[in-house]
N, C-alpha and C positions, 0 to 999 in steps of 0.2 A: 689113359692119356696122362702124359707127364705134365707137371706144373708149367713149364715153358711152352709146351704145345697148347695147352689150355689157355694160357695168356695170349699166345699169338692168335689162337681161334677168336678169343673175346675182342682183341683189338680189331681184328680183320672183319668180324661178322657183326658184333654188337655195337661198338662205338660208332660206326657210321650212321647208325639209326638214332642217335642221340637227338638231333634236331626234331625229327618226327615225334619222338617220345616226349620231348618237352612241350611241343605243340599240343599233343594229346593231353599231357597233365595240365597245361594251362587252361585248355577248354574244360576239363572235368574236375578241377579242384579249385575251390574258391580262395584259399589261403596261400598266397604266393610264397610266403616265408617257408612253407613245408615242401616246395617243389624240389630243392636240392636234396633233402632228406629222402623224400619219395624216390627220386632217381637212384640214389645210392642203395636204397632197400631193394629196388627192382634189380639193379645190378648184382647185388649179393645173391638174390633168388636165382637170377639167371646163371651165375657162376656156379653156384651149389648144384643146380639142376644139371649143368653140363659136366660136372665131375662124374655123375652117374651115367648119363647118356646125353650126347650132344643133340640139341634140338634141330630138327630140320624139317621145314624151313624156319629160319630164325625169327623173321619179322612177326608172324602171327603169334608165335610163342611169346615174344617180348610183350606184345600188347595184351595177351591173355594174362600174363603175369601182372602187368600194370593194372589192368581191370580188376583182377582179384584182390590186389593189395589195396586199391581204392575202396573197394567193397568192404574189406575187413577194417579199414580205418574208420569208415562211417559206422559200421556196426559197433566198434569198440567205443566210438564217441558218444553213442546213444545209451550205453550201459553204465549205470551208476552202481558201484558196489554198495551192498546193503550195509556193510560195516562202516561206511563213510560217515554216516550220522547215526549215533546210537539211538537218539530219542527225537524223531521227527517233530513231535508236538513242542519240544523245548526250543526249537528254532523260532516258532511263532512268526513266520514270514508270510507276507501277503502273496497272493497268487500273482505270477508274472504273466498269466494269460490275459490278453485284452478282453475288456468287457464286450457285451453284445453290441453296445452302441458304436464302439471303435471298429468292431468287425463289419457292421453294416456301412460305416463311413468309408472304410477301406475298399469294400466291394463297390460302392458307388464310385469311388475315385478310379478303380481299375476299369469300370465300365466306360467312364468318361475318357480315359486314356486310350482304350481299345477303339472308341468311336473316333477320337481325334486321329489316331494312327491310320484308321480306315479311310479318312478323308485326305490324308496326304497323297501326293503323286507317288506312283509306284517306285521310282528311283529314290526319292527322299525317304519313303517308308523303309525300303531295303537297307539303305545306309544306316538309318537310325536304329533299326532292329538289329542289324549285325554289330554295330558298335555298342549300343547301350544295353541291349538284352543278351546277346550272345557273347559280348566282351571281346570281339575281334580287334586287332590293331588295324591302323589305316592301311598298312601294307597288305594285310590278309583280306580286308574289304576290297581293296583295289584289285587284287587278284581274283577274288570271287566274282566281282561285278564287271571285270575286264575293262576297267577305267584307270586313269592316273590317280595317284595319291592326292593331288591337288584337287581333282574332280571329287574325291571322296570328302575332302575337307569342305568344299563347296555345298555338297548334298547335305552333309551333316549340319553345317551352319544353318542353311536354309530350312532344313527339316525340323530342327529343334526350335528355331524362331517361330516357324508356323504352328508347332505344337503348343508353344507358350501362348501365342496369340489365341488359339482356339480354347485352351484350357483356362487361361486366366483373363479372357476377354480383353486382352491388351489391344490398344489401338494399332492399326497397321503402321509399320515403320515408314516414314515418308521418304527414306532413302532407298527403299526397296522398289524395284521396278514392277509395274503391274503385270 
């Protein structure tokens, strides 16, 4: 395949998938400043693979490349080169791991949060979980819950207020309807 043919194929087959790719990257990578670089690395991998053999179908291959790239990034971030520090004892740094008491407190807080989430009405709970745990936007939540974005805002506001009241034993808001 010639370079112009490859470029035409790429524009015709890969670029239209960019919105879905970015949505996938937003869901699966926490550092948003890396997303543009990740997209470019995926595009380079797709282009290089297409030089050898054009993938068909394109969409599953694109997401397989994206998944593998994310896995490799995670693996690389967890590996510390041994020559980075010649003498570990010379650093004499305190352990960054939390103590046992902090671990127990964190577990208790998570249990309390889960209990409070379980007591929320199903619609409030779904909106809060989608927004605060899964990190979806208001538009994505509205689409998933089949409601308007203003309803999402309402559910989030009421759900978070109810959680705060349960977790922090705040008195009920007098403006809130019973």
